[in-house]
N, CA, C and O atoms as a Maestro MAE file, in Angstrom:
{
 s_m_m2io_version
 :::
 2.0.0
}

f_m_ct {
 s_m_title
 :::
 protein
 m_atom[356] {
  # First column is atom index #
  i_m_mmod_type
  r_m_x_coord
  r_m_y_coord
  r_m_z_coord
  i_m_residue_number
  s_m_chain_name
  s_m_pdb_residue_name
  s_m_pdb_atom_name
  i_m_atomic_number
  :::
  1 25 0.851 -1.164 0.000 1 A "MET " " N  " 7
  2 3 0.000 0.000 0.000 1 A "MET " " CA " 6
  3 2 0.902 1.234 0.000 1 A "MET " " C  " 6
  4 15 1.969 1.231 0.614 1 A "MET " " O  " 8
  5 25 0.473 2.271 -0.682 2 A "SER " " N  " 7
  6 3 1.309 3.465 -0.771 2 A "SER " " CA " 6
  7 2 0.525 4.691 -0.320 2 A "SER " " C  " 6
  8 15 -0.615 4.903 -0.733 2 A "SER " " O  " 8
  9 25 1.141 5.476 0.515 3 A "TRP " " N  " 7
  10 3 0.533 6.705 1.018 3 A "TRP " " CA " 6
  11 2 1.396 7.883 0.609 3 A "TRP " " C  " 6
  12 15 2.600 7.747 0.393 3 A "TRP " " O  " 8
  13 25 0.754 9.053 0.503 4 A "VAL " " N  " 7
  14 3 1.482 10.289 0.263 4 A "VAL " " CA " 6
  15 2 1.098 11.256 1.380 4 A "VAL " " C  " 6
  16 15 -0.082 11.513 1.618 4 A "VAL " " O  " 8
  17 25 2.111 11.783 2.059 5 A "HIS " " N  " 7
  18 3 1.912 12.791 3.090 5 A "HIS " " CA " 6
  19 2 2.568 14.079 2.604 5 A "HIS " " C  " 6
  20 15 3.513 14.049 1.816 5 A "HIS " " O  " 8
  21 25 2.054 15.210 3.084 6 A "VAL " " N  " 7
  22 3 2.585 16.517 2.696 6 A "VAL " " CA " 6
  23 2 3.031 17.252 3.955 6 A "VAL " " C  " 6
  24 15 2.321 17.261 4.960 6 A "VAL " " O  " 8
  25 25 4.210 17.869 3.895 7 A "LYS " " N  " 7
  26 3 4.676 18.702 5.003 7 A "LYS " " CA " 6
  27 2 5.338 19.956 4.473 7 A "LYS " " C  " 6
  28 15 5.838 19.974 3.349 7 A "LYS " " O  " 8
  29 25 5.342 20.998 5.277 8 A "ASP " " N  " 7
  30 3 6.050 22.232 4.983 8 A "ASP " " CA " 6
  31 2 7.533 21.997 5.298 8 A "ASP " " C  " 6
  32 15 7.837 21.229 6.211 8 A "ASP " " O  " 8
  33 25 8.463 22.632 4.575 9 A "PRO " " N  " 7
  34 3 9.881 22.409 4.854 9 A "PRO " " CA " 6
  35 2 10.307 22.827 6.263 9 A "PRO " " C  " 6
  36 15 11.320 22.344 6.768 9 A "PRO " " O  " 8
  37 25 9.544 23.716 6.900 10 A "ASP " " N  " 7
  38 3 9.896 24.174 8.246 10 A "ASP " " CA " 6
  39 2 9.240 23.354 9.354 10 A "ASP " " C  " 6
  40 15 9.576 23.521 10.527 10 A "ASP " " O  " 8
  41 25 8.318 22.477 8.999 11 A "GLU " " N  " 7
  42 3 7.634 21.655 9.999 11 A "GLU " " CA " 6
  43 2 8.496 20.478 10.437 11 A "GLU " " C  " 6
  44 15 9.328 19.978 9.680 11 A "GLU " " O  " 8
  45 25 8.278 20.051 11.667 12 A "VAL " " N  " 7
  46 3 8.834 18.797 12.185 12 A "VAL " " CA " 6
  47 2 7.615 17.972 12.572 12 A "VAL " " C  " 6
  48 15 6.892 18.320 13.505 12 A "VAL " " O  " 8
  49 25 7.389 16.869 11.847 13 A "GLU " " N  " 7
  50 3 6.148 16.107 11.996 13 A "GLU " " CA " 6
  51 2 6.408 14.640 12.317 13 A "GLU " " C  " 6
  52 15 7.431 14.075 11.929 13 A "GLU " " O  " 8
  53 25 5.455 14.028 13.038 14 A "ASN " " N  " 7
  54 3 5.483 12.589 13.325 14 A "ASN " " CA " 6
  55 2 4.650 11.846 12.294 14 A "ASN " " C  " 6
  56 15 3.604 12.326 11.856 14 A "ASN " " O  " 8
  57 25 5.129 10.663 11.912 15 A "TYR " " N  " 7
  58 3 4.419 9.766 10.998 15 A "TYR " " CA " 6
  59 2 4.464 8.381 11.615 15 A "TYR " " C  " 6
  60 15 5.520 7.918 12.046 15 A "TYR " " O  " 8
  61 25 3.303 7.715 11.656 16 A "THR " " N  " 7
  62 3 3.195 6.438 12.360 16 A "THR " " CA " 6
  63 2 2.571 5.372 11.474 16 A "THR " " C  " 6
  64 15 1.597 5.621 10.763 16 A "THR " " O  " 8
  65 25 3.151 4.182 11.532 17 A "PHE " " N  " 7
  66 3 2.531 2.993 10.961 17 A "PHE " " CA " 6
  67 2 1.965 2.175 12.111 17 A "PHE " " C  " 6
  68 15 2.654 1.917 13.098 17 A "PHE " " O  " 8
  69 25 0.709 1.770 11.982 18 A "ASP " " N  " 7
  70 3 0.073 0.893 12.959 18 A "ASP " " CA " 6
  71 2 0.018 -0.507 12.354 18 A "ASP " " C  " 6
  72 15 -0.705 -0.745 11.387 18 A "ASP " " O  " 8
  73 25 0.786 -1.431 12.930 19 A "TYR " " N  " 7
  74 3 0.911 -2.789 12.398 19 A "TYR " " CA " 6
  75 2 0.013 -3.805 13.102 19 A "TYR " " C  " 6
  76 15 0.165 -5.007 12.883 19 A "TYR " " O  " 8
  77 25 -0.913 -3.351 13.936 20 A "GLU " " N  " 7
  78 3 -1.698 -4.274 14.756 20 A "GLU " " CA " 6
  79 2 -2.354 -5.386 13.931 20 A "GLU " " C  " 6
  80 15 -2.296 -6.550 14.327 20 A "GLU " " O  " 8
  81 25 -2.967 -5.059 12.810 21 A "ASP " " N  " 7
  82 3 -3.617 -6.087 11.988 21 A "ASP " " CA " 6
  83 2 -2.611 -7.079 11.421 21 A "ASP " " C  " 6
  84 15 -2.896 -8.274 11.354 21 A "ASP " " O  " 8
  85 25 -1.445 -6.605 11.014 22 A "TYR " " N  " 7
  86 3 -0.406 -7.483 10.465 22 A "TYR " " CA " 6
  87 2 0.167 -8.409 11.537 22 A "TYR " " C  " 6
  88 15 0.460 -9.570 11.254 22 A "TYR " " O  " 8
  89 25 0.328 -7.921 12.740 23 A "LEU " " N  " 7
  90 3 1.034 -8.660 13.786 23 A "LEU " " CA " 6
  91 2 0.315 -9.925 14.231 23 A "LEU " " C  " 6
  92 15 0.978 -10.897 14.593 23 A "LEU " " O  " 8
  93 25 -0.985 -9.951 14.220 24 A "ALA " " N  " 7
  94 3 -1.766 -11.143 14.592 24 A "ALA " " CA " 6
  95 2 -1.289 -11.753 15.908 24 A "ALA " " C  " 6
  96 15 -1.047 -12.956 16.004 24 A "ALA " " O  " 8
  97 25 -1.160 -10.898 16.915 25 A "GLY " " N  " 7
  98 3 -0.763 -11.379 18.236 25 A "GLY " " CA " 6
  99 2 0.712 -11.262 18.551 25 A "GLY " " C  " 6
  100 15 1.094 -11.338 19.719 25 A "GLY " " O  " 8
  101 25 1.551 -11.080 17.550 26 A "ALA " " N  " 7
  102 3 2.987 -10.876 17.781 26 A "ALA " " CA " 6
  103 2 3.207 -9.411 18.185 26 A "ALA " " C  " 6
  104 15 2.256 -8.630 18.232 26 A "ALA " " O  " 8
  105 25 4.446 -9.046 18.472 27 A "THR " " N  " 7
  106 3 4.797 -7.664 18.792 27 A "THR " " CA " 6
  107 2 6.000 -7.244 17.953 27 A "THR " " C  " 6
  108 15 6.675 -8.082 17.355 27 A "THR " " O  " 8
  109 25 6.256 -5.955 17.917 28 A "ILE " " N  " 7
  110 3 7.410 -5.427 17.186 28 A "ILE " " CA " 6
  111 2 8.642 -5.530 18.075 28 A "ILE " " C  " 6
  112 15 8.670 -4.998 19.185 28 A "ILE " " O  " 8
  113 25 9.664 -6.225 17.568 29 A "LEU " " N  " 7
  114 3 10.949 -6.301 18.275 29 A "LEU " " CA " 6
  115 2 11.856 -5.151 17.875 29 A "LEU " " C  " 6
  116 15 12.427 -4.472 18.729 29 A "LEU " " O  " 8
  117 25 11.985 -4.934 16.566 30 A "THR " " N  " 7
  118 3 12.850 -3.863 16.066 30 A "THR " " CA " 6
  119 2 12.118 -3.072 14.990 30 A "THR " " C  " 6
  120 15 11.246 -3.596 14.297 30 A "THR " " O  " 8
  121 25 12.487 -1.809 14.866 31 A "SER " " N  " 7
  122 3 11.930 -0.917 13.864 31 A "SER " " CA " 6
  123 2 13.063 -0.054 13.334 31 A "SER " " C  " 6
  124 15 13.751 0.615 14.105 31 A "SER " " O  " 8
  125 25 13.262 -0.067 12.016 32 A "THR " " N  " 7
  126 3 14.321 0.708 11.382 32 A "THR " " CA " 6
  127 2 13.710 1.573 10.286 32 A "THR " " C  " 6
  128 15 12.948 1.090 9.450 32 A "THR " " O  " 8
  129 25 14.053 2.850 10.301 33 A "TRP " " N  " 7
  130 3 13.559 3.786 9.301 33 A "TRP " " CA " 6
  131 2 14.645 4.103 8.296 33 A "TRP " " C  " 6
  132 15 15.803 4.298 8.667 33 A "TRP " " O  " 8
  133 25 14.277 4.155 7.015 34 A "THR " " N  " 7
  134 3 15.171 4.577 5.946 34 A "THR " " CA " 6
  135 2 14.525 5.765 5.255 34 A "THR " " C  " 6
  136 15 13.416 5.660 4.732 34 A "THR " " O  " 8
  137 25 15.218 6.892 5.253 35 A "LEU " " N  " 7
  138 3 14.709 8.130 4.663 35 A "LEU " " CA " 6
  139 2 15.584 8.536 3.488 35 A "LEU " " C  " 6
  140 15 16.808 8.422 3.535 35 A "LEU " " O  " 8
  141 25 14.938 9.009 2.443 36 A "ALA " " N  " 7
  142 3 15.674 9.505 1.278 36 A "ALA " " CA " 6
  143 2 16.546 10.682 1.688 36 A "ALA " " C  " 6
  144 15 16.224 11.405 2.632 36 A "ALA " " O  " 8
  145 25 17.642 10.870 0.982 37 A "THR " " N  " 7
  146 3 18.526 11.999 1.219 37 A "THR " " CA " 6
  147 2 17.758 13.302 1.026 37 A "THR " " C  " 6
  148 15 17.047 13.475 0.037 37 A "THR " " O  " 8
  149 25 17.910 14.221 1.989 38 A "GLY " " N  " 7
  150 3 17.270 15.520 1.896 38 A "GLY " " CA " 6
  151 2 16.273 15.773 3.009 38 A "GLY " " C  " 6
  152 15 15.882 16.915 3.250 38 A "GLY " " O  " 8
  153 25 15.858 14.704 3.695 39 A "ILE " " N  " 7
  154 3 15.013 14.851 4.880 39 A "ILE " " CA " 6
  155 2 15.748 14.198 6.041 39 A "ILE " " C  " 6
  156 15 16.639 13.372 5.837 39 A "ILE " " O  " 8
  157 25 15.367 14.575 7.269 40 A "THR " " N  " 7
  158 3 16.120 14.158 8.450 40 A "THR " " CA " 6
  159 2 15.228 13.455 9.455 40 A "THR " " C  " 6
  160 15 14.125 13.917 9.747 40 A "THR " " O  " 8
  161 25 15.707 12.337 9.986 41 A "GLU " " N  " 7
  162 3 15.035 11.656 11.090 41 A "GLU " " CA " 6
  163 2 15.434 12.361 12.379 41 A "GLU " " C  " 6
  164 15 16.566 12.228 12.844 41 A "GLU " " O  " 8
  165 25 14.496 13.110 12.953 42 A "ALA " " N  " 7
  166 3 14.770 13.831 14.196 42 A "ALA " " CA " 6
  167 2 14.666 12.908 15.402 42 A "ALA " " C  " 6
  168 15 15.357 13.105 16.401 42 A "ALA " " O  " 8
  169 25 13.797 11.895 15.308 43 A "ALA " " N  " 7
  170 3 13.618 10.917 16.383 43 A "ALA " " CA " 6
  171 2 12.780 9.769 15.840 43 A "ALA " " C  " 6
  172 15 12.125 9.895 14.805 43 A "ALA " " O  " 8
  173 25 12.812 8.649 16.554 44 A "SER " " N  " 7
  174 3 11.924 7.537 16.213 44 A "SER " " CA " 6
  175 2 11.607 6.769 17.486 44 A "SER " " C  " 6
  176 15 12.345 6.828 18.469 44 A "SER " " O  " 8
  177 25 10.487 6.044 17.447 45 A "SER " " N  " 7
  178 3 10.084 5.241 18.593 45 A "SER " " CA " 6
  179 2 9.209 4.104 18.107 45 A "SER " " C  " 6
  180 15 8.782 4.081 16.952 45 A "SER " " O  " 8
  181 25 8.944 3.149 19.007 46 A "LYS " " N  " 7
  182 3 8.045 2.051 18.683 46 A "LYS " " CA " 6
  183 2 7.315 1.631 19.938 46 A "LYS " " C  " 6
  184 15 7.775 1.851 21.058 46 A "LYS " " O  " 8
  185 25 6.161 1.017 19.721 47 A "THR " " N  " 7
  186 3 5.425 0.355 20.790 47 A "THR " " CA " 6
  187 2 5.326 -1.109 20.374 47 A "THR " " C  " 6
  188 15 6.005 -1.535 19.439 47 A "THR " " O  " 8
  189 25 4.504 -1.863 21.044 48 A "ALA " " N  " 7
  190 3 4.320 -3.270 20.675 48 A "ALA " " CA " 6
  191 2 3.704 -3.414 19.288 48 A "ALA " " C  " 6
  192 15 3.894 -4.435 18.628 48 A "ALA " " O  " 8
  193 25 2.948 -2.373 18.833 49 A "SER " " N  " 7
  194 3 2.254 -2.515 17.550 49 A "SER " " CA " 6
  195 2 2.396 -1.327 16.602 49 A "SER " " C  " 6
  196 15 1.838 -1.357 15.505 49 A "SER " " O  " 8
  197 25 3.129 -0.278 16.994 50 A "THR " " N  " 7
  198 3 3.291 0.886 16.119 50 A "THR " " CA " 6
  199 2 4.757 1.281 16.006 50 A "THR " " C  " 6
  200 15 5.573 0.980 16.877 50 A "THR " " O  " 8
  201 25 5.071 1.968 14.900 51 A "ALA " " N  " 7
  202 3 6.404 2.533 14.693 51 A "ALA " " CA " 6
  203 2 6.215 3.975 14.231 51 A "ALA " " C  " 6
  204 15 5.436 4.248 13.318 51 A "ALA " " O  " 8
  205 25 6.936 4.891 14.870 52 A "THR " " N  " 7
  206 3 6.782 6.317 14.596 52 A "THR " " CA " 6
  207 2 8.135 6.934 14.281 52 A "THR " " C  " 6
  208 15 9.148 6.590 14.890 52 A "THR " " O  " 8
  209 25 8.135 7.852 13.317 53 A "VAL " " N  " 7
  210 3 9.335 8.615 12.991 53 A "VAL " " CA " 6
  211 2 8.963 10.094 12.988 53 A "VAL " " C  " 6
  212 15 7.880 10.469 12.540 53 A "VAL " " O  " 8
  213 25 9.870 10.929 13.489 54 A "ARG " " N  " 7
  214 3 9.711 12.385 13.440 54 A "ARG " " CA " 6
  215 2 10.660 12.889 12.354 54 A "ARG " " C  " 6
  216 15 11.864 12.637 12.398 54 A "ARG " " O  " 8
  217 25 10.095 13.606 11.376 55 A "ILE " " N  " 7
  218 3 10.878 14.037 10.217 55 A "ILE " " CA " 6
  219 2 10.925 15.555 10.145 55 A "ILE " " C  " 6
  220 15 9.922 16.241 10.339 55 A "ILE " " O  " 8
  221 25 12.130 16.060 9.859 56 A "SER " " N  " 7
  222 3 12.330 17.496 9.652 56 A "SER " " CA " 6
  223 2 12.990 17.720 8.295 56 A "SER " " C  " 6
  224 15 13.450 16.785 7.640 56 A "SER " " O  " 8
  225 25 13.019 18.967 7.904 57 A "SER " " N  " 7
  226 3 13.675 19.483 6.693 57 A "SER " " CA " 6
  227 2 12.964 19.055 5.412 57 A "SER " " C  " 6
  228 15 11.800 18.654 5.439 57 A "SER " " O  " 8
  229 25 13.670 19.144 4.307 58 A "GLY " " N  " 7
  230 3 13.111 18.860 2.996 58 A "GLY " " CA " 6
  231 2 13.108 20.115 2.143 58 A "GLY " " C  " 6
  232 15 13.109 21.231 2.662 58 A "GLY " " O  " 8
  233 25 13.104 19.925 0.841 59 A "THR " " N  " 7
  234 3 13.127 21.021 -0.120 59 A "THR " " CA " 6
  235 2 11.769 21.152 -0.790 59 A "THR " " C  " 6
  236 15 11.218 20.168 -1.283 59 A "THR " " O  " 8
  237 25 11.233 22.353 -0.808 60 A "THR " " N  " 7
  238 3 9.939 22.606 -1.433 60 A "THR " " CA " 6
  239 2 9.930 22.083 -2.864 60 A "THR " " C  " 6
  240 15 10.856 22.325 -3.637 60 A "THR " " O  " 8
  241 25 8.858 21.358 -3.199 61 A "GLY " " N  " 7
  242 3 8.702 20.821 -4.544 61 A "GLY " " CA " 6
  243 2 9.270 19.425 -4.724 61 A "GLY " " C  " 6
  244 15 9.087 18.822 -5.781 61 A "GLY " " O  " 8
  245 25 9.948 18.902 -3.724 62 A "LYS " " N  " 7
  246 3 10.545 17.563 -3.824 62 A "LYS " " CA " 6
  247 2 9.650 16.530 -3.157 62 A "LYS " " C  " 6
  248 15 8.854 16.850 -2.274 62 A "LYS " " O  " 8
  249 25 9.798 15.274 -3.601 63 A "LYS " " N  " 7
  250 3 9.102 14.143 -3.009 63 A "LYS " " CA " 6
  251 2 10.158 13.151 -2.528 63 A "LYS " " C  " 6
  252 15 11.118 12.863 -3.242 63 A "LYS " " O  " 8
  253 25 9.976 12.632 -1.320 64 A "TYR " " N  " 7
  254 3 10.947 11.748 -0.681 64 A "TYR " " CA " 6
  255 2 10.273 10.441 -0.274 64 A "TYR " " C  " 6
  256 15 9.115 10.442 0.142 64 A "TYR " " O  " 8
  257 25 10.991 9.334 -0.392 65 A "LYS " " N  " 7
  258 3 10.468 8.035 0.046 65 A "LYS " " CA " 6
  259 2 10.923 7.776 1.480 65 A "LYS " " C  " 6
  260 15 12.081 7.995 1.834 65 A "LYS " " O  " 8
  261 25 9.971 7.298 2.302 66 A "VAL " " N  " 7
  262 3 10.225 6.956 3.699 66 A "VAL " " CA " 6
  263 2 9.797 5.504 3.885 66 A "VAL " " C  " 6
  264 15 8.668 5.143 3.552 66 A "VAL " " O  " 8
  265 25 10.692 4.667 4.416 67 A "THR " " N  " 7
  266 3 10.406 3.245 4.583 67 A "THR " " CA " 6
  267 2 10.666 2.818 6.015 67 A "THR " " C  " 6
  268 15 11.654 3.223 6.627 67 A "THR " " O  " 8
  269 25 9.769 1.995 6.545 68 A "ASN " " N  " 7
  270 3 9.939 1.403 7.865 68 A "ASN " " CA " 6
  271 2 9.997 -0.111 7.720 68 A "ASN " " C  " 6
  272 15 9.162 -0.714 7.045 68 A "ASN " " O  " 8
  273 25 10.986 -0.716 8.360 69 A "ARG " " N  " 7
  274 3 11.139 -2.174 8.354 69 A "ARG " " CA " 6
  275 2 11.079 -2.644 9.798 69 A "ARG " " C  " 6
  276 15 11.819 -2.165 10.657 69 A "ARG " " O  " 8
  277 25 10.178 -3.595 10.049 70 A "ILE " " N  " 7
  278 3 10.062 -4.149 11.400 70 A "ILE " " CA " 6
  279 2 10.434 -5.624 11.402 70 A "ILE " " C  " 6
  280 15 10.306 -6.321 10.395 70 A "ILE " " O  " 8
  281 25 10.900 -6.078 12.562 71 A "THR " " N  " 7
  282 3 11.047 -7.502 12.849 71 A "THR " " CA " 6
  283 2 10.108 -7.787 14.012 71 A "THR " " C  " 6
  284 15 10.058 -7.034 14.983 71 A "THR " " O  " 8
  285 25 9.370 -8.879 13.901 72 A "THR " " N  " 7
  286 3 8.357 -9.196 14.900 72 A "THR " " CA " 6
  287 2 8.863 -10.244 15.892 72 A "THR " " C  " 6
  288 15 9.889 -10.888 15.672 72 A "THR " " O  " 8
  289 25 8.119 -10.397 16.985 73 A "SER " " N  " 7
  290 3 8.499 -11.353 18.025 73 A "SER " " CA " 6
  291 2 8.470 -12.803 17.535 73 A "SER " " C  " 6
  292 15 9.090 -13.674 18.144 73 A "SER " " O  " 8
  293 25 7.755 -13.064 16.437 74 A "ASP " " N  " 7
  294 3 7.794 -14.412 15.849 74 A "ASP " " CA " 6
  295 2 8.735 -14.452 14.640 74 A "ASP " " C  " 6
  296 15 8.640 -15.336 13.789 74 A "ASP " " O  " 8
  297 25 9.650 -13.468 14.585 75 A "LEU " " N  " 7
  298 3 10.772 -13.384 13.643 75 A "LEU " " CA " 6
  299 2 10.374 -13.224 12.181 75 A "LEU " " C  " 6
  300 15 11.088 -13.681 11.288 75 A "LEU " " O  " 8
  301 25 9.244 -12.582 11.936 76 A "ARG " " N  " 7
  302 3 8.894 -12.176 10.579 76 A "ARG " " CA " 6
  303 2 9.438 -10.771 10.348 76 A "ARG " " C  " 6
  304 15 9.659 -10.027 11.304 76 A "ARG " " O  " 8
  305 25 9.653 -10.403 9.091 77 A "THR " " N  " 7
  306 3 10.013 -9.030 8.740 77 A "THR " " CA " 6
  307 2 8.953 -8.479 7.804 77 A "THR " " C  " 6
  308 15 8.331 -9.210 7.034 77 A "THR " " O  " 8
  309 25 8.766 -7.170 7.892 78 A "HIS " " N  " 7
  310 3 7.738 -6.517 7.079 78 A "HIS " " CA " 6
  311 2 8.173 -5.078 6.835 78 A "HIS " " C  " 6
  312 15 8.769 -4.443 7.705 78 A "HIS " " O  " 8
  313 25 7.866 -4.565 5.632 79 A "GLU " " N  " 7
  314 3 8.173 -3.177 5.291 79 A "GLU " " CA " 6
  315 2 6.930 -2.447 4.818 79 A "GLU " " C  " 6
  316 15 6.076 -3.014 4.139 79 A "GLU " " O  " 8
  317 25 6.847 -1.192 5.186 80 A "GLU " " N  " 7
  318 3 5.830 -0.266 4.683 80 A "GLU " " CA " 6
  319 2 6.545 1.019 4.282 80 A "GLU " " C  " 6
  320 15 7.549 1.397 4.885 80 A "GLU " " O  " 8
  321 25 6.016 1.690 3.253 81 A "SER " " N  " 7
  322 3 6.612 2.938 2.777 81 A "SER " " CA " 6
  323 2 5.535 3.975 2.511 81 A "SER " " C  " 6
  324 15 4.364 3.651 2.316 81 A "SER " " O  " 8
  325 25 5.959 5.224 2.509 82 A "PHE " " N  " 7
  326 3 5.098 6.299 2.034 82 A "PHE " " CA " 6
  327 2 5.974 7.348 1.367 82 A "PHE " " C  " 6
  328 15 7.177 7.426 1.614 82 A "PHE " " O  " 8
  329 25 5.344 8.151 0.518 83 A "ASP " " N  " 7
  330 3 6.014 9.286 -0.111 83 A "ASP " " CA " 6
  331 2 5.707 10.525 0.706 83 A "ASP " " C  " 6
  332 15 4.578 10.726 1.153 83 A "ASP " " O  " 8
  333 25 6.720 11.349 0.895 84 A "LEU " " N  " 7
  334 3 6.577 12.605 1.625 84 A "LEU " " CA " 6
  335 2 6.851 13.745 0.650 84 A "LEU " " C  " 6
  336 15 7.971 13.911 0.165 84 A "LEU " " O  " 8
  337 25 5.820 14.519 0.373 85 A "ARG " " N  " 7
  338 3 5.951 15.645 -0.549 85 A "ARG " " CA " 6
  339 2 6.094 16.914 0.293 85 A "ARG " " C  " 6
  340 15 5.343 17.120 1.246 85 A "ARG " " O  " 8
  341 25 7.058 17.759 -0.061 86 A "VAL " " N  " 7
  342 3 7.312 18.987 0.689 86 A "VAL " " CA " 6
  343 2 6.757 20.165 -0.105 86 A "VAL " " C  " 6
  344 15 7.122 20.395 -1.258 86 A "VAL " " O  " 8
  345 25 5.855 20.908 0.556 87 A "GLU " " N  " 7
  346 3 5.226 22.084 -0.058 87 A "GLU " " CA " 6
  347 2 5.144 23.203 0.958 87 A "GLU " " C  " 6
  348 15 4.957 22.951 2.148 87 A "GLU " " O  " 8
  349 25 5.282 24.443 0.499 88 A "ASN " " N  " 7
  350 3 5.053 25.577 1.378 88 A "ASN " " CA " 6
  351 2 3.564 25.662 1.692 88 A "ASN " " C  " 6
  352 15 2.720 25.538 0.805 88 A "ASN " " O  " 8
  353 25 3.259 25.873 2.959 89 A "ARG " " N  " 7
  354 3 1.841 25.998 3.346 89 A "ARG " " CA " 6
  355 2 1.609 27.366 3.938 89 A "ARG " " C  " 6
  356 15 0.487 27.687 4.331 89 A "ARG " " O  " 8
  :::
 }
 m_bond[355] {
  # First column is bond index #
  i_m_from
  i_m_to
  i_m_order
  :::
  1 1 2 1
  2 2 3 1
  3 3 4 2
  4 3 5 1
  5 5 6 1
  6 6 7 1
  7 7 8 2
  8 7 9 1
  9 9 10 1
  10 10 11 1
  11 11 12 2
  12 11 13 1
  13 13 14 1
  14 14 15 1
  15 15 16 2
  16 15 17 1
  17 17 18 1
  18 18 19 1
  19 19 20 2
  20 19 21 1
  21 21 22 1
  22 22 23 1
  23 23 24 2
  24 23 25 1
  25 25 26 1
  26 26 27 1
  27 27 28 2
  28 27 29 1
  29 29 30 1
  30 30 31 1
  31 31 32 2
  32 31 33 1
  33 33 34 1
  34 34 35 1
  35 35 36 2
  36 35 37 1
  37 37 38 1
  38 38 39 1
  39 39 40 2
  40 39 41 1
  41 41 42 1
  42 42 43 1
  43 43 44 2
  44 43 45 1
  45 45 46 1
  46 46 47 1
  47 47 48 2
  48 47 49 1
  49 49 50 1
  50 50 51 1
  51 51 52 2
  52 51 53 1
  53 53 54 1
  54 54 55 1
  55 55 56 2
  56 55 57 1
  57 57 58 1
  58 58 59 1
  59 59 60 2
  60 59 61 1
  61 61 62 1
  62 62 63 1
  63 63 64 2
  64 63 65 1
  65 65 66 1
  66 66 67 1
  67 67 68 2
  68 67 69 1
  69 69 70 1
  70 70 71 1
  71 71 72 2
  72 71 73 1
  73 73 74 1
  74 74 75 1
  75 75 76 2
  76 75 77 1
  77 77 78 1
  78 78 79 1
  79 79 80 2
  80 79 81 1
  81 81 82 1
  82 82 83 1
  83 83 84 2
  84 83 85 1
  85 85 86 1
  86 86 87 1
  87 87 88 2
  88 87 89 1
  89 89 90 1
  90 90 91 1
  91 91 92 2
  92 91 93 1
  93 93 94 1
  94 94 95 1
  95 95 96 2
  96 95 97 1
  97 97 98 1
  98 98 99 1
  99 99 100 2
  100 99 101 1
  101 101 102 1
  102 102 103 1
  103 103 104 2
  104 103 105 1
  105 105 106 1
  106 106 107 1
  107 107 108 2
  108 107 109 1
  109 109 110 1
  110 110 111 1
  111 111 112 2
  112 111 113 1
  113 113 114 1
  114 114 115 1
  115 115 116 2
  116 115 117 1
  117 117 118 1
  118 118 119 1
  119 119 120 2
  120 119 121 1
  121 121 122 1
  122 122 123 1
  123 123 124 2
  124 123 125 1
  125 125 126 1
  126 126 127 1
  127 127 128 2
  128 127 129 1
  129 129 130 1
  130 130 131 1
  131 131 132 2
  132 131 133 1
  133 133 134 1
  134 134 135 1
  135 135 136 2
  136 135 137 1
  137 137 138 1
  138 138 139 1
  139 139 140 2
  140 139 141 1
  141 141 142 1
  142 142 143 1
  143 143 144 2
  144 143 145 1
  145 145 146 1
  146 146 147 1
  147 147 148 2
  148 147 149 1
  149 149 150 1
  150 150 151 1
  151 151 152 2
  152 151 153 1
  153 153 154 1
  154 154 155 1
  155 155 156 2
  156 155 157 1
  157 157 158 1
  158 158 159 1
  159 159 160 2
  160 159 161 1
  161 161 162 1
  162 162 163 1
  163 163 164 2
  164 163 165 1
  165 165 166 1
  166 166 167 1
  167 167 168 2
  168 167 169 1
  169 169 170 1
  170 170 171 1
  171 171 172 2
  172 171 173 1
  173 173 174 1
  174 174 175 1
  175 175 176 2
  176 175 177 1
  177 177 178 1
  178 178 179 1
  179 179 180 2
  180 179 181 1
  181 181 182 1
  182 182 183 1
  183 183 184 2
  184 183 185 1
  185 185 186 1
  186 186 187 1
  187 187 188 2
  188 187 189 1
  189 189 190 1
  190 190 191 1
  191 191 192 2
  192 191 193 1
  193 193 194 1
  194 194 195 1
  195 195 196 2
  196 195 197 1
  197 197 198 1
  198 198 199 1
  199 199 200 2
  200 199 201 1
  201 201 202 1
  202 202 203 1
  203 203 204 2
  204 203 205 1
  205 205 206 1
  206 206 207 1
  207 207 208 2
  208 207 209 1
  209 209 210 1
  210 210 211 1
  211 211 212 2
  212 211 213 1
  213 213 214 1
  214 214 215 1
  215 215 216 2
  216 215 217 1
  217 217 218 1
  218 218 219 1
  219 219 220 2
  220 219 221 1
  221 221 222 1
  222 222 223 1
  223 223 224 2
  224 223 225 1
  225 225 226 1
  226 226 227 1
  227 227 228 2
  228 227 229 1
  229 229 230 1
  230 230 231 1
  231 231 232 2
  232 231 233 1
  233 233 234 1
  234 234 235 1
  235 235 236 2
  236 235 237 1
  237 237 238 1
  238 238 239 1
  239 239 240 2
  240 239 241 1
  241 241 242 1
  242 242 243 1
  243 243 244 2
  244 243 245 1
  245 245 246 1
  246 246 247 1
  247 247 248 2
  248 247 249 1
  249 249 250 1
  250 250 251 1
  251 251 252 2
  252 251 253 1
  253 253 254 1
  254 254 255 1
  255 255 256 2
  256 255 257 1
  257 257 258 1
  258 258 259 1
  259 259 260 2
  260 259 261 1
  261 261 262 1
  262 262 263 1
  263 263 264 2
  264 263 265 1
  265 265 266 1
  266 266 267 1
  267 267 268 2
  268 267 269 1
  269 269 270 1
  270 270 271 1
  271 271 272 2
  272 271 273 1
  273 273 274 1
  274 274 275 1
  275 275 276 2
  276 275 277 1
  277 277 278 1
  278 278 279 1
  279 279 280 2
  280 279 281 1
  281 281 282 1
  282 282 283 1
  283 283 284 2
  284 283 285 1
  285 285 286 1
  286 286 287 1
  287 287 288 2
  288 287 289 1
  289 289 290 1
  290 290 291 1
  291 291 292 2
  292 291 293 1
  293 293 294 1
  294 294 295 1
  295 295 296 2
  296 295 297 1
  297 297 298 1
  298 298 299 1
  299 299 300 2
  300 299 301 1
  301 301 302 1
  302 302 303 1
  303 303 304 2
  304 303 305 1
  305 305 306 1
  306 306 307 1
  307 307 308 2
  308 307 309 1
  309 309 310 1
  310 310 311 1
  311 311 312 2
  312 311 313 1
  313 313 314 1
  314 314 315 1
  315 315 316 2
  316 315 317 1
  317 317 318 1
  318 318 319 1
  319 319 320 2
  320 319 321 1
  321 321 322 1
  322 322 323 1
  323 323 324 2
  324 323 325 1
  325 325 326 1
  326 326 327 1
  327 327 328 2
  328 327 329 1
  329 329 330 1
  330 330 331 1
  331 331 332 2
  332 331 333 1
  333 333 334 1
  334 334 335 1
  335 335 336 2
  336 335 337 1
  337 337 338 1
  338 338 339 1
  339 339 340 2
  340 339 341 1
  341 341 342 1
  342 342 343 1
  343 343 344 2
  344 343 345 1
  345 345 346 1
  346 346 347 1
  347 347 348 2
  348 347 349 1
  349 349 350 1
  350 350 351 1
  351 351 352 2
  352 351 353 1
  353 353 354 1
  354 354 355 1
  355 355 356 2
  :::
 }
}
């Protein structure tokens, strides 16, 4: 599934994936974020079923790919991505 989010270049925003339906009773052991060059991971966190990244910067008019990869307590791996478009608001 692909999502597109929009942020202003001066905003620092949180983006969260909720994996509860995918996990089917398992939990998230690890969560790793990969961000395209030009945007910055200011922070990240996870719970048993969600993964969150805080993103800053970006150039107006550009689109960036953001990917999260999790490993679950039953040792499965899964990735989700979204596009982040930067626009002046």
